[in-house]
Each structure stands twice: as structure tokens, then as C-alpha cells.
N, C-alpha and C positions, 0 to 999 in steps of 0.2 A: 411730574416734575415738582420737586419740593422747593419751597421758600425757606432759606436758611438765614437765621438772624444771629449775628456774631456780636457779642458786646458785654457790657457790664450791667449787672442787675442789682437793684436795691429794693428794700421794703419800704413802700410809702404808707404812712399812717395819716389819716385825716380825722381830727377831733373837731366836732362841730357842736355848737350850742348858741346860747344867747348871753349877751353882756348887758346888764341893767344897772350896774353899780360899780363903783371904784373900790379897790382894796384899801382898808384902813391902814395897811402898812406902807403903801407907797401909791402915788398917783397913777396906777395901772388898772386896766379893767379886770374884773372877775368874770371869767367865762364859765357858766354852768353848762357842762358837757352833757349833751343829750344823745349823741351819736358818735360811734367809732367805726371807721372803715379801714381795712387794710388791703393792700393790693400789691402786685409785682410792678415795680417801676423800672425806668430805663429800658434796656433791651427786653426786659421781661414784659413791659407794657406793649411794645411793638409785636412780640410773639403772641401775646394774648389776644390782641386785636385781630390778627390774621387768623388764629385758630377759631375765634368766635364768629368770623366771617365765613368759616368752612373751609379754609385753605389747609393743605398738608404743610406743616411748618415744623422746623427743628430749630431749637435754641441751643447755641453753643456758647457756653459761659463758664464761669467759676463761681462756686458758692462756699461760704463759710460753714463750718461745723458747729453751729450754735443754734439757738432758738429762732433767731430771725432767719437763718438758712432753712430750717425746717418749715417755717411759715411760708417761705418763698416757694418751696417745692409744693406745698398744698395749693397755693394760689396759681401755680403754673400747671395745674391738672388740665389735660386736654392738649398740652404741648409736648411734643417729643423733645425730651431734655437730655442733652449730652454735656455733662458738667464735670469740670475738674475741681480740685480743691484749692481754694485760695490761701489758706493758712492764716487768714486774718478775719477779725470780726466782720460780719455782713453789715453793710451800710444801711442805716435806717434814717429816713427823713420824716419828721413828724410835723404836720402843719395844723395850726389851731385857727379856727374861724369863728367869729361871732356874726351870726346871720350870714350874709354874703361877703362879709369883710375879713380879709386875712388879718390875724393879730400878730402871730410870731411863728418862726419855724425853728425846730431843734434838729441838728444833725449829729448822729452818733455813728462812729466808725467810718466817717467819710474823709479822713485824712488820706494823703497820697501814700500808696504802698508800692513795693517793688513790683516789677513786671512778672505776672504769674506764668507758670509753666503751662504748656498745652500738651495734652495726651495724644496718642495716635488715633484714639477714637474720636476726639474733637476734630482732628485734621481730616479723617476719613468722611466725617459728616459734612464738612465744608466742601469736599471734593464732589459730594453727590448733588450739590445744589443746581437748581435751574436758574436761580437768581439769588444774590446775596444781599443782605442789608447789614452794614456795619454800624451799629448804634453804639458809638463811642461815648462813654460818660466819665472819661478821665480817670479810670481806675487801673489802667495799664495793659488790659488784654489786647487792645488794638496795637500795642507797641511790641508785642512778642515777635521776635525775629522770624521764627519758623512759620508763624501764621501769616505774617506780612509777605514772606516769600511765596507761599501758597497763594495768597490773594493776588499778588502780582502776576503770577502765571495764569490765574483764572480770568484776570481782567480782559484778556483778549477772547475768552471763550463764552463767558456768561455775563449778563448785566450785573454790575456791583453798584449799589446805592450807598454812599458813605455819608453818614450823618455825623459831623465832627464835633469836637468839644474843645473849648479853649485850653484845657489842661492836658489834652491828648496829643498824639502824634499827628503829623500830616498824613493825608491819604496816600496810599501807594499809587504810583503813577498808572494811568490808563484805565481808571475806574470809569463807569459810564457817566455818572454825575455825583457831585458833592453838594450837599444841601444845608449849608449854614444859614441861620437867620441873620438878619442885618447886624445885630449886635455881635455875634460870634464872628461874622466876616470882617467887620470893622476892627475888632481886636486882633484878628489874624494879620491884617494888613499892617496895623500899627506895630505889632510885635516884630514884624519882618523888616519894616523900614524906619520905624520910629517917627513917621510923619503922619499928618492928617490923612484919612482914608478917602474922603470925597463922596460922590454919589454912589448909589447901589450899582449903577452900570460900571463906574470906574473900579469899584471894589471887585466886581465880578471878573473884570479884565485882569486885574492884578492877580487875583487868586488862580484863575485859569492858567495863566503863564507859570505861576510858582508851583501849583500842585500837579501840573501836567495831566489833568484829568481830561476826559473827553468833553465834559460840560460842567458848569457850575450853575445851580439854581439857588439864588439868594431870596429867602422868604422875607416878606415885610409885613406880617400880620394882616390887618384888615385891607391893607393896600395891595395884596396879592404877592407877586414874586417877580423876579428878573431872571431870565434864562440867557445864558451865553454859551454857545458851543464853539469848539475848535473849528476855525474856518469862517465863522460868522463875522460880518463887518460891524455889526452892532448887536446889542442885547435886545431882546424882545420882552415886552412887559406881559405878564400872565395875570390878568385881573381876578379878584376874588369877589364872590357875591357878599352883600352886606348881611351880617348876622348880629343879633343881639346876644352876646355871650360874656358872662362875668369872669370866668376862669379859663385862660388859654392854655392851661396845663394839658399836655398830650397832643396838641395840634401838630407839632413837628413830628411826633412819632406816627400820628395818623397819615400825615403827608408822605413820610418815607415808606410806610407799609404799602399805601396805595400806589405810589410811584413804581415800586418794585413789581406789584401785581400787574399793573398795566403794561410795563416793559416785558414782563414774562409772557403776556398774551399777544405781543407782537406789535403794539402801539409804538409809533415813532416817539422821540422824546418830547417834542413840543406838544403833541396830543396828550401824552401820558402826564406831563407836568400840568396842563390845564385841567385834566380829570382829577389829579391829585389835589390840586388847590381847592377844587370844589368839594372833594371828598372831606378834606380838612374842615372847611367851612360847615358842611353838613354835620360833621362830628360835634363842633362846638354848638351849633344850633340845637342839637339833640340833647345837650346837657354836658358834653365832654366826659372826662373821666368820672364825674359823679354819677353818670348814668350807666356806667359799666356794671354788669352783674358781678356778684360775689362767686368767684370760681372755686372757692374752697368749700362750697356746700355740697349737698347730696349729689347733684347732677354731676358736678366736677369729679367727685369721688368715683363715680361710675364711669368716668371717662367721656362724658358727653356735655361739654361746655354749652351753656345756653347762648343763643344768638345775642349779640349786643343790642341793648335797648336803643330804639330809634334809628337803627341802621341796618341796611341790607346791602350785601355785596352786589354790585351792578356790573362787573366785568363779565360778559357772557361766556367767552371761551373757557375761562378758568372756572367759572361756576359750573358749567356743564361737565368739565373734567372732574372737578371735585365731587359732584353728586354721583357720577358714575363710579368713582373710586370707593365711595361709601355704599355702593349697591343700589343707589336710588335710580328713579326713572326720569329722564330729561324730556320734557314736553317743549315743542316750539310751535309758534304760529306766526302768521305775517300779515302785513297789509299797510295801508297808508295812514289810517286812523287820523284823518284830517280834522274832522269835527267829531269828538268822541260823544257817542249817545248811548242810550240804555241797551241797545242790541249789541254794541261792542262789550259793555260791562258783563252782560249775561254770557256771551260767548267766551270771553276771556276767563270768567269764573268757572265755567264748565270745563275749559281746557285745563286749568290749573288742578282741577280735581282728578285729572287722569294720571298724575305723577307727583314728583317730589319738588319740582321747580318748573316755572314757566318762563321762557325766553321769547320775547316778541321781536321778530325780524321786521324792521321798519324801513319803508321806502324813503330814501333821502329826498330833499326838495327837488333836486335835479331829476331824479327818477319819477316823482310824482308828476312833474311838468311834462315829461315825455308821455306818461300814461293818460293823464287827465286833461292836458291842455295848459296854455300859458297863464290862465287865471288861478291855477291851483299850485301848490297848496295854499289854503287860507291861513294855516298856522305853520310856522317854521318847524324844522326837524328837531331842534333842541327843545323847544316848548312842547312838541308832541311827545318826545321821549320823556320829558319831565312829568307830563300829565299821566302817562302810562305807568311810570314808576311810582307815582303817588297811590296807585291802586294796590291794595294788599295782595291781589292774585298775581301780580306781575313781579317777578324776581330780577329780571334784567332785560335790557333792550339792546339789539345790535342793529345799527343803522347801515344800509347797504345802498350802493349807487347804481347797481344794475337794474334792468328792467324787471328781472325775476330774482327770486331768493336762492337760486341754486348754489351760488358761490358761498353765501352765508351759511346755507345748510351744510355744505361740505365742510366748513370750518367747525360747526357746532356738533354735527353728527347726532341729532336727537334720537331718542328711542321712539318717540311719537311725533309725527307732524300733523297739526290740526288745521282743518278749514271749516268754514261755516257750512250749514246744512244745505245751502243753495247748490252745492256740488253733489248732493246725495244722488246716488245711482250712476255717477260718472267716475271714471278713474281719474284721480288727481294728477295733474301734470308733473308733480314732483315724485310720484310714486316710485318710478324706476331708480331714481337716485337714492331715495331714503331706503328702499329695500336692499340696496347694494351693501349697506353696513348692517343689515338685520333689523332696521327700523320698520315702523308701521305707519300708515296713513289713516287717519280717522276724521270723521266729521262730528260737529256738535250742532245743536238745534239752531236753525235759522229763524230769525224774528222779522217777519215781513212788516212793511210800512215803517221801518226804522232804517234810514240810510243816510250817509253823508251827503250824497248828491241831493236828496230831497231836503235836507236842512239848508244846504248851500242855495238851492233854488228859492226856498222860502225866505231866506235873509235877502237875496237879491230883490225880491218883490217888495220887501219891507223898506229897503233902502231906496 
């Protein structure tokens, strides 16, 4: 099932350098440019993020027949592009930075244009979506009547994440969630009523009623977000982890992309929102848009975009599906991983070497308590998952509540299920299930004298 991104694309240009003097002509800094980076922005950035994470993604947009449009096509290598012709110059936004400080931004071709036409191919691409992201950047595509009619029909069938713009149209009714930031949400309320907007909770309530969406997620930067769904008596806060980030550019695009992926995988909206807020924070902590690779290079020309720097996709079901669609081998293993030790690291590294991704099925806190007793786990499931994901050999973690991983395995359907070598010579309990879809069960070397129970006992004696 494909992720389809619909929206406006622009060429983002970053000029970076140092400013050590003022111009003799005017009291303005002189920036000695040392670096130039170009990338697809707007809906193009959303699509690039998804493609670099490994998801099958289609971008539905319009492009100008000019040099900037040609550059955009190059920077969108690796994305299935279904583009009409805008008939107008491609918008270009050029940012100048001195060190880490923004100096000025130049906009070219960014004035408002008439609503563009959509082709039958563009509409067919949208109809094939498993989830849709509308990345509206105010250039008119989201206002096209034929496209809006189609999105209105699809709203009851597939999740639609609508990222609005102050210059764009209102979302079509019935979409799964609209994701304005607090500034955009406040402007939307003020434009509709002419009065002060109030708190984020109040803004979300007003917009939910006006837009008739199923939910509104108002993002608030480092303060996280506020989620309000139809039928809720009050909004719920979605906290964000603290990160040190200089440039917030792209955080909203990262959030919309992650939210769509988690909804497609079957997460309910509160869980998907919490995961997406954390994904956006991780994106900024890893360097944001400045850390994204140049997709116009040799790898992109060959159709193989490099993975985004500092980020790995962690949604297990879609990761497994994506790896299989590319002809790769999905490996899974499981356990409590309460106190991670050298034996775990060695076993996980060996398991990762058997295929193209490793997904760890992790017992939840409740599951560990039933298996190990009321004093366990020592470390909660969220921290255990974070520690596992910090390992280079682990690509995703799936937390399950049952006593055994069979239900999780049935969702993942891995090609290989791995257990430690202490099972050697015995048929694995999950073998019948895994073999049902043609998978195999394998063991990796067991490392004696290294166990969580032994560590827990040693800690108890010390305390």
C-alpha cells in the first residue's frame, strides 16, 4: 500500500558561510558563501523523507517547465512522481545563513497563482493510496475542485493527514487529522471569527467544528502538541522530548510523514500522534533538513536514495512490508531485554547479519510481569525499546502484550525468526506459525554466563 503525498513543491536553496565584516555600502553583514545546498521543499520534502525511510511513496504535484523545475525533478529521484504542468515559474526560496544565524530569505516565483489543473493520471495516483498526506503550501493545488471531490470520497476509506497553509483552502470534511502549528491554527481562527483565538485547546475545538475533520492536532514546537478528536470531551496533551535544535525547518513535514505511516500501520490516532511528535524531535536532534543527503547525486540517479542521516524508520509492520517489496529478507527476534548485556548485543548482531532488517518483538511491561514476576521489569518498555533502537543492528521494535509473540509474528510475517542457541536441538515453539507463510526458524550462538537474571541477582545483592 502506497503513501501518496499531494501538494505544492518548491526548490529550497541554502547559502551558508561566515560574516566577519559589514559592507562599506550599507550597515549590513557581508556573508562569504562557503556552501550551497539545494533540495525539494514543501510536499517534495515530505515525499523525500518517506522515500529515504524506505516507504513506497508517490508525489502528486505540478511543476514548472523551467530550470528550477528540472532541478526539482533531479532532487526527487527515488520518488514516484506524477506531475502536471503548472504553467508558471517554479517557486524558489533561498535562505542565507551566517554560521548558525539566518540573515535573509529571498523568494522567487512565490506569488499566488491560479488553481492548477489536475490530470487523470494525478487522480488515478491518489485513488491508489493506502494513506494520503495533503501538504498544502498555498500554491493552489489543494483547492482544485476535482481533487477535492476525490479526497472527500476517499476520506471515509483511507486515512488522510492534511497539513494546512494560511494561504490555502480549508481541508475537505472527514479527513482523519489536520495538523496546523499553533501559529497557523491561531491565524485560521482569527480569519474566521475576527476575534482572539485563546489557548491551543480552544483553538483546536474551534477548528475541529469548523473543518469537520475527525481530529485536529495542533503542534506547539518544543511544547509538543494538542490532540482533539470528534467526541472527545477535552483535548489531550502530546508531550515532546527536549532537543537542542537550531533550525526547526522541516519538523512539521517530518511529523505529517510519520503520522501517516503510523496510521497506515494500524496505530490509533493518539498513539500515532505521540510517535510522530517523537519522530519530529528525533529529526531535529539529528540535524533537521541540513542532515538530509543530496538526492541529486549518483545514488539518486541510479534510483537508490540514501537513507536519511541520523534517522531510521522504526514502524515495524511497514518496514517489513517495504523490505519484502524490495526483495529483501525480514528477520525478527524476541524477548524481554530487561537489562541489556553483551550476550544480547552479540545475538542481535548475529541475527541482523541473516537479512536486510532486524525487528525485535519486545514483551510489554505487563507481559514481563506475568512471565518473570511482580519485581520485573527493572526497566520500562519505552526505555527498553529506546535502548534497542540505539543499536545499529536493530531496525525496529514491536511491543506486544501477550505472553508469546505469535500475534506479533502474524502481523510481521518475517522470513526468518531467530532464537538464542539455548534452543539448539529443539523445535522452536513458533516454528509451525512461521512455516505457515514460508518462513524459517534459526538459532544464533548462545553466550553462557551472560543473563538478565544473573545481572538482576547481582544488583539485588549490591543494594
